[in-house]
C-alpha positions in Angstrom: -25.7 -6.8 -11.1 -24.9 -3.7 -13.2 -21.8 -2.2 -11.6 -18.5 -0.6 -12.3 -15.6 -2.0 -10.3 -12.7 0.3 -10.0 -9.1 -0.9 -9.3 -6.3 1.0 -7.7 -3.4 -1.3 -8.4 -3.5 -3.4 -11.6 -0.9 -6.1 -10.7 -1.5 -9.8 -10.3 -4.5 -9.6 -7.9 -6.1 -6.5 -9.4 -5.9 -7.8 -13.0 -7.1 -11.2 -12.0 -10.2 -9.7 -10.3 -10.7 -7.5 -13.3 -10.8 -10.6 -15.6 -13.3 -12.3 -13.3 -15.4 -9.1 -13.2 -15.5 -8.7 -16.9 -16.4 -12.4 -17.4 -19.3 -11.8 -15.0 -20.6 -8.9 -17.1 -19.3 -6.1 -14.9 -17.5 -2.9 -16.1 -14.0 -2.2 -14.8 -11.9 0.9 -14.5 -8.2 0.1 -14.1 -5.5 2.4 -12.6 -1.9 2.1 -11.4 0.9 4.4 -10.3 2.3 4.6 -13.9 -0.7 6.2 -15.5 -3.5 5.1 -17.8 -1.4 4.8 -20.9 0.6 2.0 -19.3 -2.6 -0.1 -19.1 -3.4 -0.1 -22.8 -2.5 -3.8 -23.3 -4.5 -4.9 -20.2 -7.5 -2.9 -21.2 -7.4 -4.3 -24.8 -7.3 -7.8 -23.3 -10.2 -7.1 -21.1 -12.3 -5.7 -23.9 -15.2 -3.2 -24.2 -16.2 -3.3 -20.6 -12.8 -2.0 -19.5 -11.2 1.4 -19.4 -8.1 3.0 -17.8 -7.9 6.1 -15.6 -5.9 7.8 -12.9 -6.3 6.4 -9.4 -8.4 9.4 -8.4 -10.7 9.2 -11.4 -11.1 5.4 -11.0 -12.0 5.9 -7.4 -14.7 8.4 -8.3 -16.1 6.2 -11.2 -16.3 2.9 -9.2 -19.4 1.6 -7.5 -17.0 -0.6 -5.5 -13.2 0.2 -5.4 -10.6 -2.6 -5.0 -7.3 -1.4 -3.6 -4.5 -3.8 -4.4 -1.1 -2.1 -3.9 1.8 -3.1 -1.7 0.8 -2.4 1.9 3.5 0.2 2.5 1.9 2.3 -0.2 -1.5 2.5 1.5 -0.8 6.1 2.6 -0.8 7.1 -1.1 -4.3 6.0 -1.7 -6.5 9.0 -2.7 -8.5 9.5 0.4 -10.5 12.5 -0.9 -11.5 10.6 -4.1 -12.4 7.5 -2.1 -14.7 9.4 0.4 -18.1 7.8 0.6 -16.9 4.7 -1.3 -16.9 1.0 -0.3 -13.2 0.0 -0.5 -12.2 -3.7 -0.8 -8.8 -4.1 0.9 -6.9 -6.9 -0.7 -3.5 -5.9 0.8 -1.2 -8.1 2.9 1.5 -7.0 5.4 5.0 -8.3 4.6 7.4 -6.8 7.0 10.5 -7.6 4.9 8.9 -5.7 2.0 6.8 -3.1 3.8 9.1 -2.4 6.8 7.9 -3.1 10.4 4.7 -1.4 11.7 4.8 -1.4 15.5 1.0 -1.2 15.9 0.6 -4.3 13.8 3.5 -6.2 15.3 2.1 -5.6 18.8 -1.3 -6.7 17.8 -2.9 -3.3 18.6 -4.5 -3.0 15.2 -5.0 -5.1 12.1 -3.7 -4.0 8.7 -7.3 -3.2 7.6 -7.8 -1.0 10.6 -4.8 1.0 9.5 -6.3 1.3 6.0 -9.6 2.4 7.5 -7.8 5.0 9.6 -6.2 6.5 6.4 -9.5 6.3 4.5 -11.5 7.8 7.3 -14.4 8.8 5.0 -14.6 5.5 3.2 -16.0 2.1 4.3 -13.3 -0.6 4.2 -14.0 -4.3 3.8 -11.2 -6.9 4.0 -11.7 -9.5 1.3 -10.1 -11.3 -1.7 -6.6 -11.3 -0.2 -6.2 -14.8 1.2 -6.1 -16.6 -2.2 -3.1 -16.4 -4.6 -3.8 -14.9 -8.0 -3.4 -18.2 -9.9 -6.1 -20.0 -7.8 -8.1 -16.8 -7.5 -8.8 -17.2 -11.2 -9.0 -21.0 -11.5 -11.1 -21.6 -8.4 -14.0 -19.4 -9.4 -17.2 -21.4 -9.9 -20.9 -20.6 -10.5 -23.3 -20.6 -7.6 -24.6 -24.1 -8.3 -21.2 -25.8 -8.5 -20.4 -28.4 -5.9 -16.7 -27.3 -6.3 -17.3 -23.7 -5.3 -15.0 -22.2 -2.6 -15.7 -19.7 0.1 -13.5 -16.7 1.0 -13.5 -14.7 4.3 -14.9 -11.2 4.6 -14.4 -8.7 7.4 -15.8 -5.2 7.9 -17.4 -2.8 10.4 -20.4 -1.9 8.2 -23.0 -4.7 7.5 -24.4 -3.0 4.4 -21.0 -2.5 2.9 -20.1 -6.1 3.6 -23.3 -7.2 2.0 -22.4 -5.3 -1.2 -18.9 -6.9 -1.2 -20.4 -10.4 -0.6 -22.8 -9.8 -3.6 -19.8 -8.9 -5.8 -17.9 -11.9 -4.7 -20.9 -14.1 -5.4 -21.0 -12.6 -8.9 -17.4 -13.4 -9.7 -17.7 -17.0 -8.4 -17.2 -17.2 -4.6 -19.2 -18.0 -1.5 -18.2 -16.1 1.7 -17.8 -16.4 5.4 -18.3 -13.3 7.5 -15.5 -13.1 10.0 -16.8 -10.0 11.8 -15.3 -6.6 12.2 -12.0 -5.2 10.9 -10.6 -5.7 14.4 -11.3 -9.4 13.9 -9.7 -9.6 10.4 -6.5 -11.1 11.9 -8.3 -14.4 11.6 -7.9 -14.3 7.8 -4.4 -12.7 7.6 -1.1 -14.2 6.4 -0.1 -17.4 8.0 -3.6 -18.3 9.4 -5.3 -21.6 8.6 -7.5 -19.9 5.9 -4.6 -18.2 4.0 -3.8 -19.9 0.7 -2.8 -23.4 1.9 -6.2 -25.0 2.0 -7.1 -23.9 -1.5 -4.1 -25.4 -3.2 -3.7 -29.1 -3.9 -0.6 -30.6 -2.3 0.7 -27.4 -0.8 4.4 -27.1 -1.4 5.9 -27.4 2.1 9.6 -28.2 2.2 10.4 -27.2 -1.3 13.3 -25.0 -2.5 12.3 -21.6 -3.7 12.6 -22.6 -7.4 10.6 -25.8 -6.8 8.0 -23.7 -4.9 7.7 -21.3 -7.7 7.2 -24.1 -10.2 4.7 -25.7 -7.9 2.9 -22.4 -7.4 2.4 -21.9 -11.1 1.2 -25.5 -11.8 -0.7 -26.7 -8.7 -4.5 -27.1 -9.1 -7.0 -25.6 -6.7 -8.7 -27.5 -3.9 -12.3 -26.4 -3.2 -12.9 -25.0 0.3 -16.6 -24.9 1.0 -18.3 -22.7 3.6 -18.4 -25.2 6.4 -14.7 -26.0 6.0 -13.7 -22.3 5.9 -15.8 -21.7 9.1 -13.9 -24.5 10.8 -10.6 -23.0 9.7 -11.6 -19.5 10.9 -12.7 -20.9 14.2 -9.4 -22.7 14.7 -7.3 -19.6 14.3 -5.1 -18.5 17.1 -3.6 -15.0 17.1 0.2 -15.1 16.5 2.9 -13.0 14.9 1.7 -11.0 11.9 3.2 -10.6 8.5 5.0 -13.2 6.3 7.8 -14.0 4.0 7.5 -12.2 0.6 8.8 -14.0 -2.4 7.9 -12.2 -5.7 5.7 -14.4 -7.9 5.0 -16.9 -5.2 2.4 -16.5 -2.4 3.6 -18.9 0.3 1.5 -17.6 3.1 4.2 -18.1 5.8 4.3 -16.1 9.0 7.8 -15.1 10.2 7.6 -17.7 12.9 6.9 -20.4 10.3 9.7 -19.7 7.9 
């Protein structure tokens, strides 16, 4: 698989995916809101397969483009530069951080449908958002490993989903196709497939400081394809969004806090 993966947003998820991509032999182009020069240390860490660019240039250079910015900034994504591209949406809706979005709160749309509406000339695939950045790195396994985990994927274009699934296989994950972007609520914050099943001894009932320590140290639990399918099938639609604690992905919906 000879590809360049572009990243708009180089925070915890973006940089983790970049590390997995480079380890898998892919090229990466990193970008953020502060400019290419701010990414010098990350690019140096990633090595010869990595470079930095503006968001627009990264979008144009990528065979696949991962967008990983806070959800409320999705309107700043460079729609013109992303035209014709497959865009992997890793963003999650946290109302306390992103402000309330009535269409999401009423269940009229999913967050990925809103991203697709902004990126009308791109093809959006929802993926790589339901696993925290610590386990996203440590849970990656080769295809033959019995400890390999599966992650959900949703999108409206079968060919685009196939490309994203191929990329996810390359960086160490099996997949379960959840269906269309309209069906991607089944893999959002607070659902059975979000974070919890992938983390050993999930930290319920902990204080915030205890939860942060647990988050940094807890090992991953493999979630194979059949288990993920069962979790997806068990999902009931409820309130959207969750509680945002910087540095800790707790995966709670507002009604679970």
